[in-house]
C-alpha positions as CSV (number, residue, x, y, z in Angstrom):
1,M,107.4,134.0,43.7
2,A,109.0,130.7,42.7
3,A,110.9,130.6,45.9
4,E,107.6,131.2,47.9
5,S,105.9,128.4,46.0
6,S,108.8,126.1,46.7
7,E,108.6,126.9,50.4
8,Q,104.9,126.2,50.4
9,Q,105.5,122.9,48.7
10,L,108.2,122.0,51.3
11,A,105.8,122.9,54.1
12,Q,103.2,120.6,52.6
13,E,105.7,117.8,52.3
14,M,106.5,118.2,56.0
15,G,102.8,117.9,56.8
16,N,102.8,114.6,55.1
17,F,105.5,113.4,57.5
18,F,103.5,114.3,60.6
19,D,103.1,110.6,61.4
20,D,106.1,109.3,59.5
21,P,109.4,110.1,61.3
22,L,111.4,107.5,59.3
23,G,110.0,109.0,56.1
24,F,111.1,112.4,57.3
25,V,114.7,111.2,58.0
26,M,115.0,109.6,54.6
27,F,113.6,112.7,52.9
28,A,115.3,115.5,54.9
29,Y,118.9,114.3,54.6
30,D,120.9,113.6,51.5
31,W,121.7,110.0,51.9
32,A,122.4,109.5,48.2
33,H,125.1,112.2,47.8
34,D,126.6,113.2,51.2
35,P,129.6,110.9,52.0
36,A,129.4,111.9,55.7
37,L,126.0,110.1,55.9
38,Q,127.0,107.0,54.0
39,V,128.2,105.0,57.0
40,A,125.6,102.2,57.4
41,K,123.8,100.3,54.7
42,L,120.1,100.7,54.9
43,P,118.8,97.3,56.0
44,S,116.0,95.3,54.6
45,P,113.1,95.8,54.1
46,W,113.7,99.6,54.3
47,D,116.2,99.5,51.4
48,L,113.3,98.4,49.2
49,I,110.8,100.8,50.6
50,Y,113.0,103.9,50.2
51,D,115.3,102.7,47.3
52,Y,118.4,104.0,49.1
53,E,121.7,102.2,49.7
54,Y,122.5,104.1,52.9
55,G,120.5,105.1,55.8
56,P,119.8,104.6,59.6
57,D,120.7,101.3,61.2
58,A,118.1,98.6,61.8
59,W,117.4,99.6,65.5
60,A,116.8,103.2,64.4
61,C,114.5,102.3,61.6
62,E,112.5,100.1,64.0
63,F,112.4,102.8,66.6
64,L,111.2,105.5,64.1
65,D,108.6,103.2,62.6
66,N,107.2,102.4,66.0
67,L,107.1,106.1,66.9
68,G,105.1,106.8,63.7
69,R,102.7,104.0,64.6
70,Q,102.0,105.5,68.0
71,V,101.3,108.9,66.4
72,R,98.8,107.3,64.0
73,E,97.1,105.4,66.9
74,H,96.7,108.6,69.0
75,D,95.4,110.6,66.0
76,F,95.9,114.0,67.6
77,D,93.4,116.5,66.1
78,G,95.1,119.7,67.3
79,R,92.7,120.3,70.2
80,T,91.9,117.2,72.2
81,P,94.8,116.0,74.4
82,V,96.2,112.5,73.6
83,P,98.3,110.1,75.8
84,A,102.0,110.9,76.0
85,I,104.4,108.9,73.8
86,M,107.2,107.8,76.2
87,E,110.2,106.0,74.7
88,A,113.3,104.8,76.5
89,I,116.4,103.3,74.9
90,S,119.0,101.6,77.1
91,S,122.0,100.6,75.1
92,G,125.7,99.8,75.0
93,H,128.2,102.3,73.5
94,G,128.4,103.6,70.0
95,I,125.0,102.8,68.6
96,G,124.3,106.4,67.4
97,K,121.9,107.7,70.1
98,S,123.1,111.3,69.5
99,A,122.2,111.1,65.8
100,M,118.7,109.8,66.8
101,V,118.3,112.9,69.1
102,G,119.1,115.1,66.1
103,W,116.6,113.3,63.9
104,I,113.8,113.5,66.5
105,V,114.3,117.2,67.1
106,G,114.4,117.8,63.3
107,W,111.2,115.8,62.7
108,I,109.2,117.4,65.5
109,M,110.3,120.9,64.8
110,S,109.7,120.6,61.1
111,T,106.3,118.8,61.2
112,R,104.6,120.5,64.2
113,P,104.1,124.2,64.1
114,Y,104.4,125.8,67.6
115,A,106.1,122.8,69.2
116,H,108.0,123.4,72.5
117,G,110.9,121.2,73.6
118,T,113.5,120.8,76.3
119,I,116.7,118.8,75.8
120,T,119.1,117.9,78.6
121,A,122.0,115.6,79.3
122,T,123.8,114.4,82.4
123,T,126.5,117.1,82.4
124,S,126.8,120.6,80.9
125,D,129.8,119.4,78.8
126,Q,127.9,116.5,77.4
127,L,124.9,118.7,76.7
128,S,126.8,121.5,74.8
129,S,129.6,119.6,73.1
130,K,127.8,116.4,72.1
131,T,124.0,116.5,72.4
132,W,123.3,120.0,71.3
133,A,126.2,120.0,68.8
134,E,124.6,116.9,67.2
135,I,121.2,118.7,67.0
136,A,122.9,121.7,65.3
137,K,124.8,119.4,62.9
138,W,121.7,117.6,61.7
139,N,119.7,120.8,61.4
140,K,122.4,122.1,59.1
141,R,122.1,119.0,56.9
142,S,118.3,119.1,56.9
143,I,116.2,120.3,54.0
144,T,114.3,122.4,56.5
145,G,117.4,123.7,58.2
146,H,117.0,127.2,56.8
147,W,113.7,127.5,58.7
148,F,115.5,127.7,62.1
149,D,118.1,129.7,63.9
150,I,120.3,127.8,66.3
151,T,122.5,129.3,69.0
152,T,125.2,127.4,70.6
153,G,127.4,127.7,73.6
154,K,126.8,127.1,77.3
155,G,123.7,129.0,78.5
156,A,122.6,130.0,75.0
157,M,121.5,126.8,73.3
158,R,118.2,127.5,71.6
159,M,116.5,126.5,68.3
160,V,113.7,128.8,67.1
161,H,111.6,129.1,64.0
162,K,112.7,132.3,62.2
163,Q,109.2,133.6,61.7
164,H,107.8,132.4,65.1
165,R,110.7,132.9,67.5
166,E,108.6,133.0,70.7
167,S,106.1,130.3,70.0
168,W,108.0,127.6,68.0
169,F,111.2,126.6,69.7
170,C,113.2,124.1,71.8
171,A,116.1,124.8,74.1
172,A,118.8,122.9,76.0
173,Q,118.8,123.0,79.8
174,T,121.3,121.7,82.3
175,C,119.9,119.0,84.6
176,R,121.1,120.3,87.9
177,E,118.4,119.7,90.5
178,E,118.5,123.5,91.4
179,N,117.6,124.1,87.7
180,S,114.4,122.0,87.9
181,E,112.1,125.1,87.4
182,A,113.4,125.4,83.9
183,F,111.6,122.1,83.1
184,A,108.3,123.2,84.6
185,G,105.5,125.0,82.8
186,Q,106.2,123.6,79.3
187,H,102.9,123.3,77.4
188,A,101.8,123.1,73.8
189,V,98.0,122.8,73.8
190,N,97.7,122.7,70.0
191,S,101.0,121.1,69.2
192,T,103.7,118.9,70.8
193,S,105.5,119.5,74.1
194,F,108.5,117.3,74.1
195,Y,111.5,116.4,76.4
196,I,114.7,114.5,75.4
197,F,117.0,113.2,78.1
198,D,120.4,112.1,76.8
199,E,122.6,110.0,79.1
200,A,119.4,109.6,81.1
201,S,120.8,107.5,83.9
202,G,122.5,110.6,85.3
203,V,119.5,113.0,85.2
204,P,118.3,113.6,88.8
205,N,114.9,112.2,89.8
206,K,113.7,115.7,90.6
207,I,114.0,116.7,86.9
208,W,112.0,113.7,85.8
209,E,109.3,114.6,88.4
210,V,109.0,118.2,87.3
211,S,109.0,117.3,83.6
212,K,105.8,115.3,84.0
213,G,103.9,118.6,84.0
214,G,104.7,119.0,80.3
215,M,102.8,115.8,79.5
216,T,99.3,117.0,80.3
217,D,98.0,118.6,77.1
218,G,98.4,118.5,73.3
219,E,100.4,115.7,71.8
220,P,103.2,115.2,74.4
221,M,106.4,113.2,73.8
222,W,109.2,112.1,76.1
223,F,112.4,110.4,75.0
224,A,115.1,109.0,77.3
225,F,118.4,107.6,75.9
226,G,121.4,106.3,77.8
227,N,123.8,103.6,79.0
228,P,122.3,101.8,82.0
229,T,125.0,102.9,84.4
230,R,122.7,102.8,87.5
231,N,120.1,100.2,88.3
232,T,118.2,102.7,90.4
233,G,116.6,106.0,89.6
234,A,114.0,107.2,87.1
235,F,115.7,105.8,84.0
236,A,116.0,102.3,85.5
237,E,112.3,102.6,86.5
238,C,111.4,103.1,82.8
239,F,112.3,99.4,82.4
240,G,111.0,98.4,85.9
241,A,108.4,99.9,88.1
242,Q,107.2,102.4,85.3
243,R,107.5,100.0,82.4
244,H,103.7,100.1,82.0
245,R,104.1,103.8,81.1
246,W,107.2,103.6,78.9
247,H,108.0,101.7,75.8
248,G,111.5,100.5,76.6
249,Q,114.2,98.8,74.4
250,H,117.6,97.4,75.2
251,I,120.0,97.7,72.3
252,D,123.1,95.4,72.2
253,S,126.0,97.3,70.6
254,R,127.1,94.1,68.8
255,S,123.8,94.2,66.8
256,V,124.5,97.7,65.4
257,A,126.4,98.0,62.1
258,I,128.4,101.1,63.0
259,T,130.1,99.8,66.2
260,N,133.6,98.6,66.6
261,K,133.1,94.8,66.9
262,D,136.7,94.0,67.6
263,L,136.8,96.3,70.7
264,L,133.4,95.0,71.9
265,D,134.7,91.4,71.6
266,Q,137.8,92.4,73.6
267,W,135.6,93.7,76.4
268,V,133.6,90.5,76.5
269,A,136.8,88.4,76.5
270,D,138.4,90.5,79.3
271,Y,135.4,90.9,81.5
272,G,132.9,88.1,80.7
273,E,129.5,88.2,79.1
274,D,127.7,88.4,82.4
275,S,129.9,91.0,84.0
276,D,128.4,94.4,84.9
277,F,131.0,96.1,82.7
278,V,129.7,94.2,79.6
279,K,126.1,94.5,80.6
280,V,126.4,98.3,80.7
281,R,128.8,99.0,77.9
282,V,127.9,96.3,75.4
283,R,124.6,94.7,76.1
284,G,122.6,97.7,77.2
285,V,121.1,96.0,80.2
286,F,121.2,97.2,83.8
287,P,124.0,95.9,86.1
288,N,123.5,93.9,89.2
289,A,125.2,96.8,91.0
290,S,126.2,100.2,90.0
291,S,129.9,100.9,90.5
292,L,129.1,102.8,93.8
293,Q,126.0,100.9,94.9
294,F,126.3,99.3,98.3
295,I,123.5,96.7,98.1
296,D,122.7,95.2,94.7
297,R,119.1,94.7,93.5
298,E,119.6,90.9,92.9
299,R,120.4,90.4,96.6
300,V,117.2,92.3,97.6
301,E,115.0,90.5,95.1
302,Q,116.3,87.1,96.3
303,A,115.3,88.0,99.9
304,M,111.8,89.1,98.6
305,G,111.4,85.8,96.8
306,R,112.5,83.7,99.8
307,L,109.7,82.2,102.0
308,P,109.8,83.1,105.7
309,L,110.5,80.3,108.1
310,A,107.3,78.6,109.2
311,E,107.8,79.2,112.9
312,R,105.6,80.5,115.7
313,F,106.4,83.9,117.2
314,I,105.7,82.9,120.8
315,G,108.8,83.1,122.9
316,R,110.8,84.8,120.2
317,T,112.5,88.2,120.4
318,A,111.7,90.9,117.9
319,A,114.2,93.5,116.8
320,V,112.4,96.8,116.1
321,G,114.1,99.6,114.2
322,V,112.6,103.1,114.3
323,D,113.9,105.7,111.8
324,V,112.7,109.2,112.7
325,A,111.9,111.7,110.0
326,R,114.3,114.7,109.8
327,F,112.7,116.6,106.9
328,G,109.2,117.5,105.8
329,D,109.1,115.0,102.9
330,D,110.7,112.1,104.9
331,Q,108.9,109.3,106.6
332,S,109.1,107.9,110.1
333,V,109.3,104.1,109.7
334,I,109.0,101.2,112.2
335,R,110.5,98.0,110.9
336,T,110.4,94.6,112.8
337,R,112.6,91.6,112.2
338,V,112.4,88.2,114.0
339,G,115.6,86.4,113.2
340,R,115.5,85.8,109.4
341,D,111.9,86.8,109.2
342,G,111.3,90.3,107.9
343,V,107.8,89.5,106.6
344,G,105.6,88.4,109.5
345,I,105.1,91.9,111.1
346,P,104.3,94.5,108.5
347,V,106.3,97.8,108.2
348,K,104.6,100.9,109.5
349,R,105.2,104.3,107.8
350,F,104.1,107.7,109.0
351,R,104.4,111.2,107.7
352,E,104.2,114.6,109.6
353,L,104.2,113.1,113.1
354,N,105.8,115.0,115.9
355,T,108.0,113.2,118.4
356,M,105.3,112.6,120.9
357,Q,102.9,111.2,118.3
358,L,105.6,108.9,116.9
359,A,106.6,107.7,120.4
360,S,102.9,106.8,121.0
361,K,102.9,104.8,117.7
362,V,106.1,103.0,118.8
363,A,104.6,102.2,122.3
364,E,101.5,100.8,120.6
365,H,103.7,98.6,118.4
366,I,105.6,97.3,121.4
367,D,102.4,96.3,123.1
368,Y,101.3,94.6,119.9
369,I,104.4,92.5,119.8
370,K,103.9,91.6,123.4
371,S,100.3,90.5,122.6
372,L,101.9,88.0,120.2
373,G,103.8,86.4,123.0
374,M,107.2,88.0,122.1
375,S,109.7,90.2,123.7
376,S,111.2,93.1,121.8
377,V,114.4,95.1,121.7
378,V,113.7,98.6,120.2
379,F,116.5,100.5,118.4
380,V,115.7,104.2,117.8
381,D,117.6,106.6,115.5
382,G,118.7,109.1,118.1
383,G,120.1,111.8,115.8
384,G,118.3,115.1,115.3
385,V,114.8,115.0,116.6
386,G,115.1,111.3,117.3
387,G,116.3,112.0,120.8
388,G,112.9,113.3,121.7
389,V,111.3,110.0,120.7
390,V,113.8,108.1,122.9
391,D,113.2,110.3,125.9
392,R,109.4,110.0,125.6
393,L,109.5,106.2,125.3
394,R,111.7,106.0,128.4
395,Q,109.3,108.2,130.3
396,L,106.7,105.6,129.3
397,N,108.9,102.9,130.9
398,H,109.9,101.2,127.7
399,D,113.3,99.7,127.2
400,V,114.8,101.4,124.1
401,V,118.4,101.5,122.7
402,E,119.4,104.9,121.2
403,V,121.6,104.5,118.1
404,Q,123.7,107.3,116.8
405,F,124.3,106.9,113.1
406,G,127.5,108.9,113.3
407,G,128.7,107.0,116.4
408,K,131.7,104.7,116.5
409,A,131.3,101.3,114.8
410,D,132.1,98.2,116.7
411,D,134.3,97.2,113.8
412,D,135.9,100.6,113.2
413,R,138.6,99.1,111.1
414,K,136.1,98.2,108.4
415,Y,133.3,100.8,108.9
416,L,133.6,104.6,109.3
417,N,130.6,104.8,111.6
418,K,127.6,103.0,113.1
419,R,125.3,103.6,110.1
420,A,127.8,102.0,107.7
421,E,128.2,99.1,110.0
422,I,124.5,98.3,110.5
423,W,123.9,98.6,106.7
424,G,126.8,96.1,106.3
425,R,125.1,93.7,108.7
426,L,121.9,94.2,106.8
427,K,123.6,93.4,103.5
428,E,124.9,90.1,104.9
429,W,121.5,89.2,106.3
430,L,119.8,89.6,102.9
431,T,121.6,86.5,101.8
432,L,119.4,84.5,104.2
433,G,116.5,86.6,105.4
434,S,113.1,87.2,103.9
435,L,111.3,90.4,103.0
436,T,107.9,91.3,101.7
437,K,107.9,92.2,98.0
438,D,107.7,96.0,97.8
439,E,109.2,98.3,95.2
440,A,109.7,101.2,97.7
441,T,111.8,98.9,99.9
442,V,113.8,97.8,96.9
443,T,114.5,101.4,96.0
444,D,115.5,102.3,99.5
445,L,117.9,99.4,99.9
446,T,119.6,99.7,96.5
447,S,119.8,103.5,96.1
448,V,122.5,104.1,98.8
449,E,126.0,104.5,97.4
450,Y,129.3,104.2,99.3
451,Q,133.0,104.9,99.1
452,Y,136.2,104.1,101.0
453,T,137.9,106.5,103.2
454,A,141.7,107.1,103.3
455,K,141.8,104.4,106.0
456,D,139.9,101.9,103.8
457,Q,136.8,102.2,105.9
458,I,133.3,101.9,104.2
459,Q,131.4,105.2,104.3
460,L,127.8,105.5,103.1
461,E,126.6,108.6,101.4
462,S,124.4,110.8,103.6
463,K,120.7,111.4,103.3
464,E,121.4,114.9,102.3
465,H,123.7,113.8,99.5
466,M,121.0,111.4,98.2
467,K,118.5,114.2,98.1
468,S,121.0,116.2,96.0
469,R,120.9,113.3,93.5
470,G,117.2,113.6,93.3
471,L,116.5,110.6,95.5
472,A,114.3,110.2,98.5
473,S,115.7,109.6,102.0
474,P,116.1,105.8,102.5
475,D,114.0,105.8,105.7
476,D,112.7,102.3,105.2
477,G,116.2,101.0,104.6
478,D,117.6,102.8,107.7
479,A,114.8,101.4,109.9
480,L,115.5,97.9,108.8
481,A,119.3,98.4,109.3
482,L,118.6,99.6,112.8
483,T,117.4,96.1,113.7
484,F,121.1,95.1,113.4
485,A,122.5,97.8,115.7
486,Y,123.3,95.3,118.5
487,P,122.7,91.6,119.1
488,V,119.3,90.4,119.9
489,P,118.7,87.1,121.8
490,E,116.8,84.6,119.7
491,Y,114.4,83.5,122.5
492,Q,113.5,85.5,125.5
493,L,110.3,85.7,127.6
494,P,108.4,89.0,127.6
495,K,109.9,91.4,130.1
496,D,107.9,92.6,133.1
497,E,106.9,96.3,132.6
498,N,108.8,97.2,135.7
499,S,112.1,95.5,134.7
500,S,115.2,97.6,134.5
501,R,116.5,98.8,131.2
502,G,119.0,96.5,129.5
503,N,121.5,97.3,126.8
504,P,121.9,94.2,124.6
505,R,125.3,95.3,123.2
506,R,128.0,92.6,123.0
507,E,130.3,91.1,120.4
508,Y,128.2,90.9,117.2
509,D,127.6,87.9,115.0
510,P,124.8,88.6,112.5
511,Y,124.0,84.9,112.2
512,E,124.5,83.9,115.8
513,S,120.8,84.2,116.8
514,L,119.4,82.8,113.5
515,P,118.0,79.3,113.4
516,T,119.9,76.9,111.1
């Protein structure tokens, strides 16, 4: 009877921590007597509030306090859905993110009957040996640890309430794109549905997309932690395009008590404060370029902040790139560039057009350019179904140049194929050219990764490989790159409709036709 009364009292205490995660952490773990917990001194003012010498680091106290504040503001009544709490932490190494994951899981599972959760990490080894192991460790230390059963081992990582095994639980799931269905259908109408992404930079975009479905009812929560190893993808967007949805924080490892300051200082001395190495591993900010990224974001943003040259189009020659959709979710894109100007003639994007319909759109675009007093050279991606577009345009007596991405590069010592070469020319042009500000274009241009072949040639990853990483096909980027397939004369009178086809190929200089 006394034991039952004690459990009832403990359950009541947990109810008091519903909107106080930091209070739960200080209450649930034995900071006063467990030497394993006595690593960091509890900073002010929390040392006075809780009257403990040891506890979480300052960043963790601030994070948990802010989390509790949001819970109070949302004031969930157990029935009416409230906005999702979405927290992202981008940090350097060694700040204690895994411990935070253990605390969050303990707090939610202990204070919210019938909660449902999914936890993932970038690799199965990371998930089982670090993230889930940390959850199990902190549950064992928790005052409510005896409420739950935890299974470990790959494929069997689950935490369940002993008396409500099918309705009060969380589980670990690998984040392979083909496992995305495991993240769908998670709901807790009268409680909290939560997701935790550890090492979130490596979680495919598809997993992020599917997980949004768990944010539609109850009191949903989503937590993303990681080192900012990639400056593209869903984790980066938490601090960029989606920052109005997420509360994001950057944590510098040097500001955290438990980190190895001597090692961090060595890294800064060796690589420099503003190096990408230090940005990612120490400062917790996104790099100018990921280690495999072909075009860095800074280069693209500079082009988008550059004013186009104030010149008339009459008498100029427009380079037109047409990327033809290969898959159902791809776009067909028409991009137009006039010398350094990529702004003056807007991009055109289409979905679900057949080759005849796309050819008609391209023909209309050629006529539009002609109405501006310009000539055009049209480069069409001829791979796959693109050949049909080329054939139809030629039937309509339009001069077009078919480009095979897999074809031989002009500079085949440097580039593996034509696609790598035209992206290389695009990369150079971005230092002088101008583009319209557009986040979709930024994503396309900065998402493509590369490697070197055995012959030291640059090879870009394929569209298929990008899709396997959860990214969209860079159709917009390919269309813009196509405008660099072969040289285009700077000035040329509009061609007569009956003129013969010309192939503008010759020795290429990406700056030759650009005004100085």
